[in-house]
C-alpha positions as MATLAB code, in Angstrom:
seq = 'XXXXXXXXXXXXXXXXXXXXXXXXXXXXXXXXXXXXXXXXXXXXXXXXXXXXXXXXXXXXXXXXXXXXXXXXXXXXXXXXXXXXXXXXXXXXXXXXXXXXXXXXXXXXXXXXXXXXXXXXXXXXXXXXXXXXXXXXXXXXXXXXXXXXXXXXXXXXXXXXXXXXXXXXXXXXXXXXXXX';
ca = [
      45.728   55.798   84.230;
      42.591   57.959   84.035;
      41.595   56.723   87.473;
      44.993   57.849   88.849;
      44.653   61.267   87.211;
      41.229   61.817   88.804;
      42.606   60.753   92.167;
      45.506   63.236   91.973;
      43.157   66.001   90.814;
      40.789   65.303   93.715;
      43.616   65.329   96.265;
      45.037   68.575   94.889;
      41.569   70.097   94.865;
      41.499   69.554   98.596;
      44.535   71.848   99.017;
      43.698   74.374   96.317;
      40.623   74.084   94.139;
      41.726   73.497   90.549;
      38.994   75.754   89.185;
      40.142   78.811   91.158;
      43.571   78.801   89.554;
      42.062   79.319   86.120;
      39.142   81.560   87.146;
      39.304   85.321   86.867;
      39.441   85.793   90.640;
      42.288   83.294   90.911;
      44.216   85.022   88.155;
      43.669   88.415   89.810;
      44.863   87.014   93.156;
      47.950   85.463   91.559;
      48.678   88.634   89.594;
      48.214   90.830   92.675;
      50.515   88.642   94.744;
      53.056   88.692   91.919;
      52.978   92.491   91.749;
      53.289   92.767   95.542;
      56.235   90.350   95.733;
      57.998   91.962   92.763;
      57.529   95.472   94.238;
      58.862   94.352   97.625;
      61.866   92.811   95.868;
      62.413   96.013   93.884;
      62.262   98.103   97.070;
      64.881   95.977   98.834;
      67.028   95.867   95.691;
      66.921   99.684   95.563;
      67.885   99.941   99.262;
      70.888   97.638   98.749;
      71.921   99.432   95.556;
      71.781  102.803   97.331;
      73.859  101.454  100.231;
      76.467  100.148   97.798;
      76.601  103.492   95.952;
      77.177  105.334   99.250;
      79.954  102.895  100.132;
      81.589  103.459   96.748;
      81.311  107.245   96.989;
      83.904  107.583   99.773;
      86.352  105.525   97.702;
      86.457  108.443   95.231;
      87.215  110.999   97.948;
      90.704  112.431   98.424;
      92.977  110.443  100.725;
      94.771  112.889  103.023;
      97.047  112.415  106.026;
      95.431  113.120  109.379;
      96.289  112.955  113.087;
      93.945  111.705  115.823;
      93.566  114.442  118.453;
      90.862  112.850  120.611;
      89.429  109.359  121.009;
      86.895  108.346  123.644;
      83.779  106.336  124.407;
      80.731  108.557  124.924;
      77.726  107.397  126.908;
      74.220  108.591  126.063;
      70.664  107.858  127.167;
      68.062  108.601  124.489;
      65.350  108.641  127.181;
      65.647  108.773  130.989;
      64.465  105.155  131.377;
      66.440  103.620  128.522;
      69.607  101.579  128.853;
      72.814  103.510  128.233;
      74.149  103.477  124.699;
      77.834  103.929  123.892;
      79.231  105.745  120.898;
      82.734  106.105  119.538;
      83.827  109.751  119.512;
      86.951  110.531  117.568;
      88.420  113.825  116.354;
      91.192  114.204  113.823;
      92.866  117.050  112.002;
      93.739  117.205  108.329;
      94.790  119.919  105.925;
      92.747  120.589  102.801;
      94.020  123.309  100.453;
      96.040  125.037  103.185;
      93.072  125.026  105.607;
      93.207  123.009  108.795;
      89.989  120.997  109.163;
      88.601  118.728  111.873;
      86.811  115.461  111.205;
      84.689  113.429  113.617;
      83.485  110.408  111.639;
      85.039  106.963  111.572;
      82.473  105.828  108.993;
      79.604  107.730  107.413;
      77.065  106.166  109.773;
      77.843  106.048  113.481;
      75.998  103.160  115.123;
      75.771  103.265  118.913;
      75.989  100.038  120.911;
      74.703   98.973  124.302;
      78.008   97.185  124.897;
      80.857   99.462  125.937;
      83.517   96.859  125.060;
      82.287   96.774  121.435;
      82.776  100.533  121.156;
      86.199  100.344  122.841;
      87.222   97.728  120.277;
      85.936  100.008  117.513;
      88.167  102.799  118.880;
      91.287  100.663  119.401;
      92.858  101.518  115.983;
      92.511  105.250  116.734;
      94.599  106.201  119.802;
      95.466  109.884  120.264;
      98.503  110.961  118.235;
      98.142  108.266  115.559;
      98.892  109.351  111.997;
      96.379  107.863  109.538;
      94.762  108.495  106.188;
      91.330  110.069  106.102;
      89.114  110.382  103.055;
      87.809  113.883  102.341;
      84.899  114.848  100.128;
      86.387  117.385   97.681;
      82.963  118.988   97.129;
      82.443  119.428  100.902;
      85.866  119.400  102.563;
      84.377  119.431  106.067;
      83.014  115.929  105.346;
      85.614  113.232  106.029;
      85.803  109.600  107.174;
      88.563  107.360  108.459;
      87.124  104.131  107.111;
      85.086  103.173  104.043;
      81.712  101.484  104.412;
      81.420   97.848  103.416;
      80.522   96.752   99.892;
      78.469   93.814  101.223;
      75.213   95.328   99.968;
      76.214   94.605   96.375;
      77.103   91.012   97.224;
      73.612   90.512   98.701;
      71.584   92.203   95.968;
      70.850   88.897   94.211;
      68.527   87.794   97.023;
      65.804   90.465   96.624;
      66.354   90.075   92.880;
      64.930   86.570   93.244;
      61.708   88.087   94.577;
      61.520   90.419   91.588;
      61.928   87.485   89.211;
      59.507   85.275   91.175;
      56.852   87.979   91.422;
      57.255   88.738   87.734;
      56.821   85.047   86.981;
      53.629   84.929   89.030;
      52.291   87.985   87.201;
      53.247   86.491   83.830;
      51.549   83.223   84.761;
      48.367   85.059   85.809;
      48.263   87.107   82.602;
      48.833   84.233   80.203;
      46.319   81.773   81.726;
      43.133   81.104   79.809;
      39.884   79.683   81.163;
];
């Protein structure tokens, strides 16, 4: 049995020296990696949490009737040599506290596409003359959207949370090791 233990220790020492894992430099390396991984996980968790909060914010806005007055695909070139990008341009009117307002956003973030058919499909629910519901920010009534952002960020937040837990475990392991 002792012979087998020495054999396993020797083979593992080839991959990672056993002494480095319990030395001060090894513990500092493990702790540093743990802190880095946990901080990266925290950063991505914060990004996803913020995205979810922004998606939830429009769900508290006032739903008001609106009418589409213009709907078209706009072409743009960010630089003269770049491929054309297409963007959905929509305008709609709504009334907020007896004031007629105009909105231009389908969602809070307008993402251009290099594929015109994708943008046309995005515009298909919004032909001119259509009566819909828009969501208006009561604090800034000139801010309105036709569609809420997705809540998918909250459903994905567990993944970077694993990095926080794993990095914390590495840090804990580095701090509790003794020579």
